GUVO-611196 format. One record per residue (C-alpha): residue number from 1; residue in one letter; z, y, x. Coordinates in nm, 4 decimals. Layout:
N
NUM; A; Z; Y; X
...
//
This chain:
338
1; M; 14.3280; 7.8502; 12.6369
2; K; 14.1025; 8.1351; 12.5930
3; K; 14.0809; 8.3618; 12.8953
4; P; 14.0429; 8.7328; 12.8465
5; M; 13.7751; 8.9346; 12.9935
6; L; 13.9195; 9.0947; 13.3232
7; S; 13.7999; 9.4301; 13.4214
8; N; 13.8401; 9.5971; 13.7748
9; R; 13.7830; 9.9585; 13.7061
10; K; 13.8422; 10.0743; 14.0608
11; S; 13.5761; 9.8383; 14.2108
12; G; 13.3409; 9.8869; 13.9033
13; K; 13.3155; 9.5027; 13.8502
14; Q; 13.3705; 9.3009; 13.5109
15; R; 13.4077; 8.9373; 13.4917
16; L; 13.3474; 8.7365; 13.1750
17; Y; 13.5104; 8.4049; 13.0887
18; G; 13.3852; 8.1589; 12.8165
19; A; 13.5939; 7.9461; 12.5869
20; D; 13.5516; 7.7030; 12.3149
21; S; 13.4701; 7.8510; 11.9749
22; Q; 13.4634; 7.6927; 11.6394
23; L; 13.2750; 7.9894; 11.4941
24; V; 12.9964; 7.9397; 11.7738
25; D; 12.9718; 7.5788; 11.6720
26; Q; 12.9495; 7.6535; 11.3040
27; E; 12.6769; 7.9114; 11.3746
28; E; 12.4894; 7.6455; 11.5899
29; R; 12.4937; 7.4094; 11.3061
30; R; 12.3994; 7.6633; 11.0316
31; L; 12.0350; 7.6142; 10.9191
32; D; 11.8122; 7.9104; 10.9429
33; L; 11.4299; 7.8887; 10.8616
34; G; 11.3687; 8.2270; 11.0186
35; F; 11.4436; 8.4679; 10.7216
36; G; 11.7974; 8.5276; 10.8189
37; S; 12.1082; 8.5426; 10.5975
38; T; 12.0691; 8.9227; 10.4736
39; F; 11.7757; 8.8555; 10.2525
40; T; 11.9845; 8.8870; 9.9368
41; D; 11.7794; 9.0824; 9.6931
42; P; 11.7792; 8.8621; 9.3619
43; N; 11.4498; 8.9956; 9.2370
44; S; 11.2426; 8.9149; 9.5423
45; R; 11.1069; 8.5586; 9.6486
46; L; 11.0831; 8.4637; 10.0175
47; I; 10.7390; 8.3071; 10.0079
48; N; 10.4820; 8.4475; 9.7514
49; K; 10.2813; 8.2171; 9.5372
50; D; 9.9735; 8.2488; 9.7748
51; G; 10.1795; 8.1275; 10.0619
52; S; 10.2187; 8.4571; 10.2392
53; I; 10.5712; 8.5664; 10.3545
54; N; 10.7185; 8.8498; 10.1456
55; V; 10.8067; 9.0851; 10.4419
56; T; 10.6731; 9.4246; 10.4699
57; R; 10.6644; 9.5844; 10.8277
58; T; 10.7156; 9.9634; 10.8692
59; N; 10.7059; 10.1942; 11.1757
60; T; 10.4084; 10.0017; 11.3231
61; S; 10.0963; 10.1214; 11.4910
62; F; 9.7941; 10.1863; 11.2938
63; W; 9.5945; 9.9020; 11.4269
64; D; 9.8938; 9.6632; 11.4153
65; R; 9.9265; 9.7547; 11.0502
66; V; 9.5488; 9.7133; 10.9713
67; N; 9.5088; 9.3807; 11.1811
68; L; 9.1302; 9.4007; 11.0982
69; Y; 9.0227; 9.0637; 11.2418
70; N; 9.2935; 8.8696; 11.0629
71; R; 9.2138; 9.0541; 10.7364
72; L; 8.8341; 8.9901; 10.7696
73; I; 8.8891; 8.6222; 10.8480
74; T; 9.1372; 8.5343; 10.5744
75; M; 9.0133; 8.7620; 10.2897
76; N; 8.8295; 8.5849; 10.0185
77; W; 8.4440; 8.5474; 10.0205
78; P; 8.3650; 8.8280; 9.7575
79; S; 8.5813; 9.0719; 9.9387
80; F; 8.4392; 8.9824; 10.2754
81; F; 8.0686; 9.0326; 10.1566
82; G; 8.1849; 9.3530; 9.9796
83; V; 8.3280; 9.4972; 10.3052
84; V; 8.0071; 9.4069; 10.4885
85; L; 7.7750; 9.5592; 10.2274
86; L; 7.9990; 9.8792; 10.2092
87; L; 7.9905; 9.9237; 10.5833
88; Y; 7.6122; 9.8465; 10.5890
89; F; 7.5389; 10.1106; 10.3157
90; S; 7.7866; 10.3671; 10.4684
91; E; 7.6302; 10.3435; 10.8139
92; N; 7.2775; 10.4004; 10.6641
93; V; 7.3985; 10.7016; 10.4766
94; V; 7.5560; 10.8549; 10.7781
95; F; 7.2396; 10.8157; 10.9868
96; A; 7.0160; 10.9359; 10.7082
97; C; 7.2457; 11.2490; 10.6855
98; I; 7.2147; 11.2822; 11.0564
99; Y; 6.8228; 11.2644; 11.0371
100; M; 6.8118; 11.5318; 10.7512
101; L; 7.0290; 11.7583; 10.9740
102; V; 6.8000; 11.7333; 11.2621
103; G; 6.5023; 11.7958; 11.0256
104; P; 6.3005; 11.5631; 10.8070
105; E; 5.9951; 11.6929; 10.9676
106; Y; 6.0716; 11.4977; 11.2888
107; L; 6.0277; 11.1685; 11.0854
108; L; 5.6446; 11.1321; 11.1050
109; G; 5.5057; 10.9690; 10.7755
110; L; 5.7993; 11.0558; 10.5670
111; D; 5.5933; 11.2891; 10.3633
112; K; 5.3536; 10.9918; 10.2891
113; V; 5.6196; 10.7749; 10.1323
114; T; 5.8239; 11.0369; 9.9520
115; D; 5.7589; 11.2911; 9.6894
116; G; 5.8780; 11.5773; 9.9271
117; S; 6.1901; 11.6619; 9.7397
118; P; 6.5204; 11.6732; 9.9231
119; L; 6.6583; 11.3738; 9.7394
120; G; 6.3111; 11.1909; 9.8039
121; Q; 6.3430; 11.2838; 10.1837
122; F; 6.6965; 11.1652; 10.1960
123; W; 6.6257; 10.8230; 10.0590
124; G; 6.3117; 10.8084; 10.2903
125; A; 6.5499; 10.8784; 10.5891
126; F; 6.7771; 10.6201; 10.4436
127; F; 6.5433; 10.3343; 10.4292
128; F; 6.3989; 10.4381; 10.7840
129; S; 6.7627; 10.3965; 10.8928
130; A; 6.7879; 10.0679; 10.7431
131; Q; 6.4686; 9.9458; 10.9128
132; T; 6.5840; 10.0850; 11.2526
133; L; 6.9453; 9.9355; 11.2225
134; T; 6.7852; 9.5993; 11.1476
135; T; 6.5101; 9.6348; 11.3973
136; V; 6.2525; 9.5469; 11.1237
137; G; 6.0429; 9.8795; 11.1682
138; Y; 5.7456; 9.8420; 10.8980
139; G; 5.5698; 10.1302; 11.0796
140; H; 5.5482; 10.3764; 10.7766
141; I; 5.7902; 10.6149; 10.9456
142; S; 5.8501; 10.6764; 11.3061
143; P; 6.0688; 10.9174; 11.5121
144; S; 5.9158; 11.2231; 11.6875
145; G; 6.0804; 11.4129; 11.9531
146; Y; 6.3348; 11.3094; 12.2194
147; L; 6.6327; 11.3861; 11.9910
148; V; 6.5419; 11.1745; 11.7004
149; S; 6.4184; 10.9008; 11.9135
150; A; 6.7551; 10.8907; 12.0905
151; I; 6.9396; 10.8889; 11.7538
152; A; 6.7115; 10.5896; 11.6528
153; A; 6.7728; 10.4138; 11.9724
154; L; 7.1447; 10.4561; 11.9355
155; E; 7.1423; 10.3223; 11.5798
156; S; 6.9364; 10.0225; 11.6829
157; M; 7.1945; 9.9396; 11.9560
158; I; 7.4818; 9.9802; 11.6853
159; G; 7.2951; 9.7612; 11.4558
160; L; 7.2594; 9.4758; 11.7085
161; L; 7.6335; 9.5016; 11.7986
162; A; 7.7343; 9.4868; 11.4175
163; F; 7.5140; 9.1919; 11.3250
164; A; 7.6560; 9.0069; 11.6222
165; L; 7.9993; 9.0877; 11.5146
166; V; 7.9354; 8.9962; 11.1461
167; T; 7.7613; 8.6683; 11.2802
168; G; 8.0794; 8.5933; 11.4761
169; L; 8.3083; 8.6589; 11.1637
170; L; 8.0933; 8.4270; 10.9598
171; Y; 8.1341; 8.1532; 11.2181
172; G; 8.4986; 8.2013; 11.2532
173; R; 8.5421; 8.2004; 10.8624
174; F; 8.3166; 7.8723; 10.8178
175; S; 8.4968; 7.6990; 11.1144
176; R; 8.8467; 7.7859; 11.0170
177; P; 9.0111; 7.4839; 10.8723
178; V; 9.2076; 7.5454; 10.5483
179; A; 9.4268; 7.3039; 10.3526
180; H; 9.3101; 7.3428; 9.9915
181; I; 9.6223; 7.1901; 9.8423
182; R; 9.7024; 7.2633; 9.4796
183; F; 10.0679; 7.2557; 9.3737
184; S; 10.1982; 7.1930; 9.0213
185; T; 10.2734; 7.5121; 8.8334
186; H; 10.6350; 7.3963; 8.7814
187; A; 10.8597; 7.1799; 8.9817
188; L; 11.0826; 6.9412; 8.7687
189; F; 11.4410; 6.7987; 8.7187
190; A; 11.3529; 6.4501; 8.5975
191; P; 11.4983; 6.1030; 8.5729
192; Y; 11.4380; 5.9150; 8.9177
193; L; 11.5034; 5.5376; 8.9330
194; D; 11.8708; 5.5207; 8.8150
195; V; 11.9556; 5.8938; 8.9135
196; N; 11.7894; 6.2212; 8.8728
197; G; 11.5543; 6.4053; 9.1021
198; W; 11.3947; 6.7252; 9.1819
199; M; 11.0216; 6.6867; 9.2137
200; F; 10.6947; 6.8665; 9.2272
201; R; 10.3318; 6.7440; 9.2555
202; I; 10.0391; 6.8188; 9.4970
203; V; 9.6753; 6.7126; 9.5181
204; H; 9.3969; 6.7897; 9.7683
205; Q; 9.1111; 6.9701; 9.5910
206; R; 8.8328; 6.8940; 9.8432
207; A; 8.6453; 6.5725; 9.9165
208; N; 8.7239; 6.5671; 10.2933
209; Q; 9.0323; 6.3733; 10.3814
210; L; 9.3688; 6.4871; 10.5267
211; I; 9.5519; 6.2355; 10.7324
212; D; 9.9124; 6.2251; 10.8696
213; V; 10.0468; 6.4538; 10.5912
214; Q; 10.3972; 6.5874; 10.6269
215; V; 10.6123; 6.7935; 10.3966
216; D; 10.9472; 6.9680; 10.4599
217; V; 11.1336; 7.0982; 10.1665
218; S; 11.4471; 7.3496; 10.1957
219; L; 11.6692; 7.5068; 9.9365
220; S; 11.7508; 7.8786; 9.9658
221; R; 12.0361; 8.0277; 9.7755
222; L; 12.2956; 8.3048; 9.7731
223; E; 12.6595; 8.2178; 9.8432
224; T; 12.9623; 8.4306; 9.8706
225; R; 13.1822; 8.4438; 10.1798
226; P; 13.5736; 8.4571; 10.1438
227; D; 13.5576; 8.8214; 10.2031
228; G; 13.3305; 8.8533; 9.8831
229; V; 13.0016; 8.9335; 10.0938
230; R; 12.6887; 8.7632; 9.9549
231; Y; 12.4708; 8.5896; 10.2026
232; R; 12.1643; 8.3510; 10.2003
233; R; 12.2104; 7.9973; 10.3173
234; Y; 11.9513; 7.7163; 10.3565
235; Y; 11.9621; 7.3576; 10.2993
236; N; 11.7189; 7.0743; 10.3956
237; L; 11.6226; 6.8609; 10.1023
238; E; 11.5865; 6.5112; 10.1982
239; L; 11.2794; 6.3608; 10.0228
240; E; 11.2411; 5.9863; 9.9372
241; R; 10.9302; 6.0006; 10.1162
242; N; 10.8147; 6.3059; 10.3442
243; R; 10.5131; 6.1700; 10.5279
244; V; 10.2029; 5.9724; 10.4127
245; N; 9.9100; 5.8394; 10.6417
246; F; 9.6427; 5.9085; 10.3955
247; F; 9.6207; 6.1598; 10.0990
248; P; 9.3219; 6.0455; 9.8840
249; T; 9.4991; 6.1062; 9.5324
250; N; 9.7978; 6.3036; 9.4033
251; W; 10.1468; 6.2887; 9.5494
252; T; 10.4750; 6.3578; 9.3767
253; L; 10.7357; 6.4380; 9.6170
254; V; 11.1062; 6.3707; 9.5084
255; H; 11.4344; 6.4828; 9.6267
256; P; 11.6789; 6.2223; 9.4912
257; I; 12.0145; 6.3995; 9.3628
258; T; 12.2866; 6.1737; 9.5145
259; P; 12.6390; 6.2730; 9.6096
260; G; 12.5226; 6.4293; 9.9376
261; S; 12.2571; 6.6511; 9.7777
262; P; 12.3186; 7.0267; 9.7649
263; L; 12.1810; 7.0103; 9.4145
264; Q; 12.4604; 6.7756; 9.3010
265; Q; 12.6160; 6.8817; 8.9644
266; C; 12.4093; 7.2088; 8.9551
267; T; 12.3000; 7.3547; 8.6231
268; P; 12.0426; 7.6045; 8.5307
269; D; 12.2881; 7.8913; 8.5388
270; D; 12.3932; 7.7872; 8.8804
271; L; 12.0439; 7.8158; 9.0200
272; A; 11.9920; 8.1466; 8.8439
273; E; 12.3113; 8.2886; 8.9685
274; S; 12.2458; 8.1968; 9.3191
275; D; 11.8795; 8.3015; 9.3176
276; A; 11.7724; 7.9647; 9.4239
277; E; 11.4233; 7.9109; 9.5782
278; F; 11.2669; 7.5949; 9.6993
279; L; 11.0582; 7.6517; 10.0129
280; I; 10.7815; 7.4075; 10.1025
281; L; 10.5920; 7.3686; 10.4230
282; L; 10.2987; 7.1120; 10.4386
283; R; 10.1412; 7.0126; 10.7677
284; A; 9.8371; 6.7805; 10.7972
285; T; 9.5209; 6.6985; 11.0176
286; D; 9.1882; 6.7595; 10.8758
287; D; 8.9642; 6.4784; 10.9829
288; T; 8.6379; 6.7137; 10.9530
289; F; 8.7758; 6.9531; 11.2037
290; S; 9.0208; 6.7216; 11.3805
291; Q; 9.2664; 7.0237; 11.3624
292; V; 9.6189; 7.0600; 11.2205
293; V; 9.6180; 7.2634; 10.8975
294; H; 9.9284; 7.3942; 10.6943
295; T; 10.0202; 7.5514; 10.3779
296; R; 10.3337; 7.7117; 10.2305
297; Y; 10.4481; 7.7382; 9.8782
298; S; 10.7707; 7.8005; 9.6931
299; Y; 10.9433; 7.7529; 9.3486
300; R; 11.2046; 7.9832; 9.2172
301; Y; 11.4813; 7.8807; 8.9814
302; D; 11.2960; 8.0089; 8.6798
303; E; 10.9869; 7.7882; 8.7822
304; V; 11.1674; 7.4601; 8.7510
305; L; 11.1566; 7.2655; 8.4124
306; W; 11.4648; 7.0401; 8.3155
307; G; 11.4210; 6.7088; 8.1491
308; R; 11.0532; 6.6693; 8.2032
309; K; 10.8399; 6.4230; 8.4084
310; F; 10.4767; 6.4172; 8.5192
311; L; 10.2090; 6.2174; 8.3415
312; P; 9.9703; 5.9992; 8.5576
313; M; 9.6637; 6.1774; 8.6994
314; L; 9.5127; 5.8600; 8.8509
315; D; 9.3094; 5.6123; 8.6519
316; G; 9.2768; 5.2910; 8.8656
317; N; 9.1055; 5.0824; 8.6081
318; Q; 8.7682; 5.2500; 8.6725
319; S; 8.4982; 4.9883; 8.7708
320; G; 8.4146; 5.0328; 9.1390
321; G; 8.6803; 5.2934; 9.2190
322; A; 8.9491; 5.5196; 9.0710
323; L; 8.9197; 5.8345; 8.8809
324; L; 9.1475; 6.1340; 8.9774
325; D; 9.1668; 6.4123; 8.7052
326; L; 9.2944; 6.7239; 8.8655
327; A; 9.3150; 6.8999; 8.5118
328; K; 9.6222; 6.6893; 8.4578
329; L; 9.8205; 6.8074; 8.7553
330; D; 10.0524; 6.9977; 8.5307
331; D; 10.0855; 6.7522; 8.2514
332; T; 10.4316; 6.6688; 8.1744
333; V; 10.6295; 6.5009; 7.8924
334; D; 11.0005; 6.5092; 7.7847
335; A; 11.2102; 6.2861; 7.9723
336; P; 11.6009; 6.2887; 7.9085
337; L; 11.8038; 6.3047; 8.2464
338; N; 12.0147; 6.0145; 8.3473
//
């Protein structure tokens, strides 16, 4: 029998008693991937197509929001080199302006390499800054006076630190293992053996090998409590095979729809009404770096095709080996459901 909490107001002491609770047992058994049950906007996905989590943080500090190192490590290569060139150009512009404010006459030899106009002097100071920043120093222009020499020394030190930081970022980007997994554009409901199955296809785009590959798939959908409140619930989707030792070709992952499946007897309207989203987490070991890599992906209800099946990507009849055509990853054909 449940014991109530006893309170002794005179002594200021309180004593708590525990009891068996069916609600606690149900909550412990409830699957939660970390998104919670209040993520109920039907127009938003949990995981974006690039694998990022669709959560925006507010009321954070500036540096936590910028997260500079993570951004510089994870952004694509054109953006990274664009940021480096922009910072390099900006720094030279700033120091060129400082030299011009101090006086172009303190840069000896500036009049010999420019036409003497303000714009020409500025660009002369700009390229002197670039030579100082990179410690090249061709010798055509040199600082005169303690103030300009001190500014040039400061710029040289900043240049050494900046290039050391960029070198570290380049090393971090090159040494960071990434799983270059390509997912099929659509998932499918297709016939599978003597039943039906929900399936999608993946392929590794690089020549290096991934080993001990493991995939977990979960279904997220909105359901309604007896009091009429909508909440998000999660289900593990059992795959006919969720782990392979080697991953040299493509892999079609299948969730067979059996009587115990949460997709049993579902329809396209059911998936749309419940804002269904299939969440995928892949983990593997990269044999080049000997480190674990992972990637995330998701399919919403409107990214699932019904009554289609994948066409083969692998041609195993090639002399001396097999041919894997990555252009056929999304190739499908009509296949009536069982």
